[in-house]
DOKOL-413855 format. One record per atom (N, C-alpha, C, O, CB): residue in one letter; x, y, z. Coordinates in steps of 0.2 Angstrom, whole numbers, padded with zeros to 4 digits, always signed. Glycine has a CB too. Layout:
N
AXYZ...
END
This chain:
136
M+0002+0026-0091M+0007+0026-0088M+0004+0022-0081M-0002+0022-0080M+0011+0033-0088K+0011+0019-0074K+0008+0015-0069K+0005+0023-0064K+0002+0020-0060K+0016+0008-0064F+0004+0029-0063F+0000+0028-0056F-0005+0031-0061F-0010+0033-0057F+0003+0032-0048E-0007+0033-0068E-0016+0033-0070E-0018+0025-0068E-0022+0025-0064E-0018+0036-0080L-0017+0022-0070L-0017+0014-0069L-0018+0015-0058L-0023+0013-0054L-0005+0009-0072M-0016+0016-0057M-0012+0014-0050M-0023+0017-0046M-0028+0015-0042M+0001+0022-0047Q-0020+0025-0050Q-0022+0030-0047Q-0034+0025-0050Q-0039+0024-0047Q-0016+0039-0053K-0032+0024-0056K-0038+0021-0060K-0045+0016-0052K-0051+0016-0051K-0033+0013-0068R-0036+0013-0049R-0038+0010-0048R-0038+0006-0042R-0039+0001-0040R-0038+0008-0051A-0036+0011-0039A-0038+0013-0031A-0045+0017-0031A-0048+0017-0025A-0032+0020-0027Q-0050+0020-0039Q-0057+0023-0035Q-0059+0017-0034Q-0061+0016-0028Q-0063+0029-0039S-0059+0011-0037S-0062+0008-0037S-0063-0001-0028S-0067-0005-0025S-0061+0008-0043C-0056+0003-0029C-0050-0001-0021C-0049+0001-0017C-0045-0003-0013C-0044-0003-0020P-0052+0008-0014P-0045+0011-0012P-0043+0009-0007P-0038+0013-0006P-0043+0018-0012T-0045+0004-0002T-0042+0001+0004T-0038-0007+0001T-0040-0011-0002T-0049+0000+0010F-0030-0007+0004F-0026-0015+0002F-0023-0012+0011F-0022-0007+0013F-0018-0017-0008L-0024-0022+0014L-0017-0023+0015L-0012-0023+0017L-0014-0023+0023L-0015-0023+0013Y-0006-0022+0017Y+0000-0022+0016Y+0007-0026+0023Y+0008-0023+0028Y-0001-0014+0014A+0011-0032+0022A+0015-0034+0028A+0022-0035+0026A+0025-0037+0021A+0012-0040+0031L+0022-0032+0031L+0030-0027+0033L+0033-0035+0040L+0031-0039+0044L+0028-0015+0040P+0042-0033+0036P+0042-0042+0041P+0045-0038+0043P+0047-0033+0040P+0045-0050+0040R+0045-0042+0052R+0046-0041+0059R+0053-0043+0061R+0056-0046+0056R+0041-0045+0063A+0056-0043+0064A+0059-0051+0067A+0055-0058+0071A+0058-0063+0074A+0064-0049+0072E+0048-0057+0069E+0044-0060+0074E+0037-0064+0068E+0032-0068+0068E+0042-0054+0081G+0041-0060+0063G+0033-0063+0059G+0033-0059+0055G+0038-0060+0051G+0024-0062+0062Y+0027-0053+0052Y+0025-0050+0049Y+0019-0045+0054Y+0016-0047+0059Y+0023-0056+0043E+0018-0037+0051E+0016-0035+0056E+0012-0031+0049E+0015-0030+0044E+0020-0030+0062F+0005-0031+0048F+0001-0028+0044F-0001-0021+0046F-0002-0018+0051F-0005-0032+0043F-0002-0018+0037F-0004-0011+0038F-0010-0011+0032F-0011-0013+0026F+0002-0005+0038V-0014-0007+0034V-0020-0005+0030V-0016+0003+0027V-0014+0008+0031V-0030-0004+0035G-0016+0003+0020G-0015+0010+0016G-0022+0009+0015G-0024+0004+0012G-0009+0012+0009Q-0026+0015+0016Q-0031+0019+0012Q-0027+0026+0007Q-0022+0030+0008Q-0037+0022+0017W-0034+0026+0002W-0032+0032-0001W-0036+0036-0003W-0042+0035-0004W-0028+0031-0006S-0033+0039-0003S-0037+0049-0001S-0037+0052-0007S-0035+0058-0005S-0033+0056+0005S-0037+0051-0013S-0036+0058-0020S-0029+0055-0023S-0029+0049-0026S-0034+0069-0017K-0023+0058-0021K-0019+0055-0024K-0009+0057-0014K-0004+0059-0013K-0017+0059-0037H-0017+0054-0012H-0012+0054-0004H-0014+0046-0003H-0019+0043-0005H-0015+0061+0006L-0010+0044+0000L-0009+0035+0003L-0008+0035+0009L-0002+0034+0010L-0003+0031+0000H-0013+0037+0015H-0011+0033+0019H-0011+0026+0026H-0015+0022+0029H-0010+0036+0019F-0003+0026+0027F-0004+0017+0030F-0006+0018+0037F-0005+0023+0039F+0005+0010+0030T-0007+0014+0042T-0011+0012+0047T-0006+0004+0048T-0005+0000+0044T-0019+0011+0046S-0005+0004+0058S-0002-0001+0055S-0013-0005+0058S-0018-0001+0059S+0008-0006+0060L-0013-0013+0057L-0019-0014+0059L-0021-0014+0067L-0026-0011+0067L-0020-0019+0057I-0019-0016+0071I-0016-0013+0077I-0018-0010+0078I-0023-0013+0082I-0011-0010+0078N-0018-0004+0077N-0022+0001+0078N-0028+0003+0078N-0032+0004+0083N-0020+0004+0074I-0029+0003+0066I-0035-0002+0066I-0040-0004+0070I-0046-0004+0069I-0033-0007+0066Q-0037-0006+0074Q-0041-0015+0079Q-0047-0010+0083Q-0053-0010+0084Q-0033-0020+0088T-0039-0005+0087T-0041-0004+0094T-0043+0003+0096T-0045+0005+0101T-0035-0005+0098L-0041+0005+0088L-0040+0012+0089L-0048+0016+0082L-0052+0021+0083L-0030+0013+0085A-0048+0011+0078A-0053+0014+0072A-0052+0019+0071A-0046+0022+0072A-0060+0013+0073E-0057+0022+0069E-0057+0032+0066E-0052+0034+0069E-0048+0037+0065E-0063+0039+0069N-0051+0033+0074N-0045+0040+0077N-0040+0035+0078N-0036+0037+0082N-0048+0045+0086A-0039+0028+0075A-0028+0029+0073A-0028+0032+0068A-0032+0033+0063A-0022+0022+0071P-0021+0033+0070P-0015+0040+0065P-0013+0037+0060P-0007+0034+0060P-0007+0043+0070S-0015+0038+0056S-0006+0039+0051S+0002+0036+0054S+0004+0039+0059S-0005+0049+0051Q+0004+0033+0051Q+0011+0032+0049Q+0017+0032+0047Q+0023+0032+0049Q+0011+0033+0050L+0012+0031+0039L+0013+0036+0035L+0011+0037+0031L+0008+0032+0028L+0017+0036+0033I+0012+0042+0029I+0007+0044+0021I+0010+0048+0014I+0012+0053+0014I+0001+0049+0023L+0010+0042+0009L+0015+0044+0004L+0011+0048+0000L+0007+0046-0003L+0018+0039-0001Y+0012+0055-0002Y+0009+0063-0007Y+0012+0062-0013Y+0018+0063-0013Y+0012+0072-0003H+0010+0061-0017H+0011+0060-0025H+0008+0066-0030H+0002+0067-0030H+0008+0053-0027Y+0013+0071-0034Y+0014+0074-0037Y+0013+0075-0043Y+0018+0076-0045Y+0016+0074-0035C+0006+0075-0049C+0007+0075-0052C+0005+0077-0058C+0001+0076-0061C+0007+0073-0051E+0015+0084-0058E+0015+0094-0061E+0016+0092-0067E+0014+0094-0072E+0021+0101-0059L+0022+0084-0066L+0027+0087-0070L+0025+0082-0075L+0029+0081-0079L+0035+0089-0068Q+0018+0076-0073Q+0019+0069-0078Q+0017+0072-0084Q+0021+0070-0089Q+0013+0063-0077E+0012+0076-0085E+0009+0077-0094E+0017+0077-0099E+0018+0074-0104E+0004+0086-0095D+0021+0081-0096D+0029+0088-0099D+0034+0081-0097D+0036+0077-0101D+0032+0100-0092K+0035+0080-0091K+0041+0076-0090K+0039+0066-0090K+0043+0061-0090K+0045+0080-0082G+0034+0066-0089G+0030+0059-0092G+0033+0056-0079G+0033+0051-0076G+0038+0051-0104I+0034+0061-0077I+0036+0058-0071I+0030+0060-0065I+0025+0064-0067I+0044+0060-0069V+0031+0056-0060V+0027+0059-0052V+0033+0059-0049V+0039+0056-0049V+0021+0052-0048L+0031+0068-0043L+0037+0067-0036L+0033+0062-0031L+0027+0063-0031L+0038+0077-0031L+0036+0056-0026L+0030+0058-0022L+0037+0059-0016L+0043+0059-0018L+0023+0050-0020T+0035+0060-0011T+0037+0062-0006T+0034+0059+0000T+0028+0059-0001T+0038+0069-0007A+0036+0058+0008A+0034+0056+0011A+0033+0063+0017A+0035+0069+0017A+0038+0051+0011E+0027+0061+0024E+0029+0058+0031E+0029+0051+0033E+0027+0046+0030E+0026+0060+0036M+0031+0053+0040M+0031+0046+0041M+0034+0049+0050M+0039+0052+0052M+0036+0040+0035D+0027+0046+0055D+0029+0048+0058D+0036+0041+0063D+0034+0035+0064D+0024+0051+0060S+0043+0046+0065S+0047+0041+0065S+0050+0036+0073S+0055+0032+0076S+0053+0044+0062T+0042+0038+0076T+0041+0032+0084T+0042+0026+0082T+0046+0022+0085T+0034+0032+0088F+0036+0024+0077F+0037+0020+0074F+0040+0013+0069F+0042+0007+0069F+0035+0022+0075L+0040+0022+0063L+0042+0017+0057L+0051+0018+0055L+0053+0024+0056L+0037+0019+0050G+0055+0015+0053G+0062+0015+0053G+0061+0021+0043G+0055+0020+0041G+0067+0005+0055V+0064+0024+0039V+0066+0021+0031V+0065+0019+0028V+0062+0020+0023V+0068+0020+0029H+0070+0011+0030H+0071+0008+0029H+0066+0004+0029H+0065+0001+0024H+0075+0007+0030E+0059+0003+0037E+0056+0001+0033E+0045+0004+0030E+0040+0001+0030E+0057-0005+0036A+0048+0015+0026A+0044+0017+0023A+0047+0016+0020A+0052+0017+0023A+0041+0022+0024Q+0048+0013+0015Q+0050+0014+0008Q+0046+0004+0006Q+0042+0001+0003Q+0062+0017+0006C+0051+0003+0012C+0049-0007+0008C+0040-0005+0006C+0038-0006+0001C+0050-0016+0016L+0035-0002+0014L+0029-0004+0014L+0027-0001+0005L+0022-0004+0001L+0025+0000+0022A+0033+0008+0002A+0027+0013-0002A+0031+0006-0011A+0029+0007-0017A+0029+0026-0001S+0034+0004-0009S+0036-0004-0016S+0036-0004-0016S+0038-0008-0020S+0037-0008-0020Q+0029-0007-0012Q+0021-0015-0012Q+0017-0009-0017Q+0016-0010-0023Q+0013-0018-0001V+0015+0001-0015V+0009-0001-0017V+0010-0001-0026V+0005-0001-0030V+0004+0006-0013P+0017-0001-0030P+0014+0001-0035P+0017-0008-0036P+0018-0010-0042P+0016+0010-0039L+0016-0011-0032L+0015-0020-0034L+0006-0022-0036L+0003-0023-0041L+0017-0027-0025F+0006-0021-0029F-0001-0025-0031F-0007-0018-0036F-0012-0019-0039F-0005-0028-0021Y-0004-0011-0034Y-0009-0006-0041Y-0005-0007-0043Y-0001-0011-0040Y-0011+0003-0042A-0004-0005-0049A-0002-0006-0057A+0000-0010-0062A+0001-0009-0068A+0002-0004-0059T+0001-0017-0056T+0006-0022-0058T+0002-0025-0067T-0002-0021-0069T+0006-0029-0052D+0004-0029-0070D+0002-0034-0075D-0004-0039-0072D-0009-0038-0074D+0008-0037-0077R-0003-0042-0069R-0002-0047-0067R-0011-0047-0063R-0012-0045-0058R+0005-0048-0062L-0017-0051-0070L-0022-0051-0063L-0021-0056-0059L-0026-0059-0060L-0028-0052-0063E-0017-0058-0055E-0018-0064-0050E-0018-0058-0046E-0024-0056-0044E-0011-0070-0048T-0012-0054-0046T-0009-0048-0040T-0013-0043-0037T-0014-0041-0032T-0004-0043-0043F-0019-0040-0045F-0022-0034-0041F-0029-0038-0040F-0033-0036-0037F-0022-0026-0045G-0030-0045-0044G-0034-0051-0040G-0033-0047-0033G-0037-0042-0031G-0030-0059-0040L-0029-0050-0030L-0029-0049-0023L-0032-0042-0016L-0033-0042-0010L-0022-0050-0023V-0033-0035-0026V-0034-0028-0020V-0042-0031-0022V-0046-0027-0019V-0031-0017-0023E-0044-0033-0024E-0050-0033-0028E-0058-0037-0022E-0064-0036-0020E-0048-0040-0037T-0053-0042-0020T-0053-0046-0015T-0053-0043-0009T-0055-0047-0005T-0049-0050-0015F-0052-0038-0008F-0051-0034-0001F-0057-0030-0001F-0059-0026+0004F-0045-0029+0000N-0058-0031-0006N-0062-0020-0005N-0069-0024-0008N-0074-0025-0003N-0058-0009-0014H-0071-0027-0013H-0075-0033-0014H-0077-0039-0011H-0082-0039-0008H-0072-0035-0018K-0077-0040-0011K-0078-0051-0007K-0070-0051-0001K-0065-0053+0000K-0074-0061-0018P-0075-0044+0004P-0066-0048+0010P-0069-0052+0016P-0067-0051+0022P-0060-0039+0015D-0075-0061+0013D-0073-0063+0019D-0070-0065+0015D-0065-0067+0018D-0077-0066+0024K-0069-0068+0007K-0064-0072+0004K-0056-0069+0004K-0050-0072+0002K-0067-0073-0004F-0056-0064+0005F-0047-0061+0009F-0043-0066+0013F-0045-0069+0018F-0047-0053+0017K-0038-0066+0009K-0035-0074+0015K-0027-0069+0016K-0025-0067+0010K-0032-0087+0010H-0024-0066+0021H-0023-0062+0022H-0013-0064+0020H-0007-0061+0019H-0028-0060+0029M-0016-0071+0019M-0007-0072+0020M-0004-0073+0013M+0002-0073+0011M-0003-0079+0026S-0010-0075+0006S-0009-0074+0003S-0007-0066-0001S-0007-0066-0007S-0013-0077+0002V-0004-0059+0004V-0001-0055+0002V+0006-0054+0007V+0009-0049+0009V-0006-0052+0002I+0009-0062+0008I+0014-0065+0011I+0018-0066+0003I+0023-0064+0000I+0011-0072+0015A+0013-0074+0002A+0015-0075-0003A+0018-0070-0010A+0023-0072-0014A+0009-0079-0003E+0016-0063-0010E+0013-0065-0018E+0022-0058-0015E+0027-0055-0018E+0000-0063-0025L+0021-0058-0008L+0026-0054-0010L+0034-0059-0013L+0039-0060-0017L+0029-0048-0004E+0030-0062-0007E+0039-0068-0010E+0039-0072-0016E+0043-0076-0018E+0042-0076-0005H+0031-0070-0020H+0037-0074-0027H+0038-0068-0032H+0041-0069-0037H+0033-0083-0033S+0034-0059-0030S+0038-0054-0034S+0046-0052-0032S+0050-0048-0035S+0034-0048-0035G+0047-0057-0025G+0055-0054-0026G+0057-0048-0023G+0063-0046-0024G+0057-0053-0032L+0050-0045-0018L+0052-0039-0020L+0056-0037-0014L+0060-0032-0014L+0047-0034-0022W+0054-0042-0009W+0060-0045-0001W+0066-0050-0003W+0068-0053+0002W+0055-0049+0005G+0068-0051-0009G+0073-0052-0011G+0078-0059-0011G+0083-0059-0014G+0074-0049-0009
END
């Protein structure tokens, strides 16, 4: 199942950089896994507030029905002063793209971000999103 793959990969690569299209380019968000929760914070907040940066979106995964029904329920909590529903959906839809992919090159970006950060190129995230067709 895809969620099991995502969880396994999140254990070795708990953090990733996501891109959100804005009117003037892109805004980057850092996603940090904590068990079955994924916290998103804008990169600018992390750069300015460090460990005090608040989560602006939290995805909660509930696995109680996974074994019997084969589904994982997802809910979200977002800071609506900073993100709209469409923007939250855009970030949430990127998670399986990078963590549940069969393309080794795509998950390779996550591995590079976590294990070889000096070799990570943020524009590769945008290139992968454009290649995926996720943005239309």
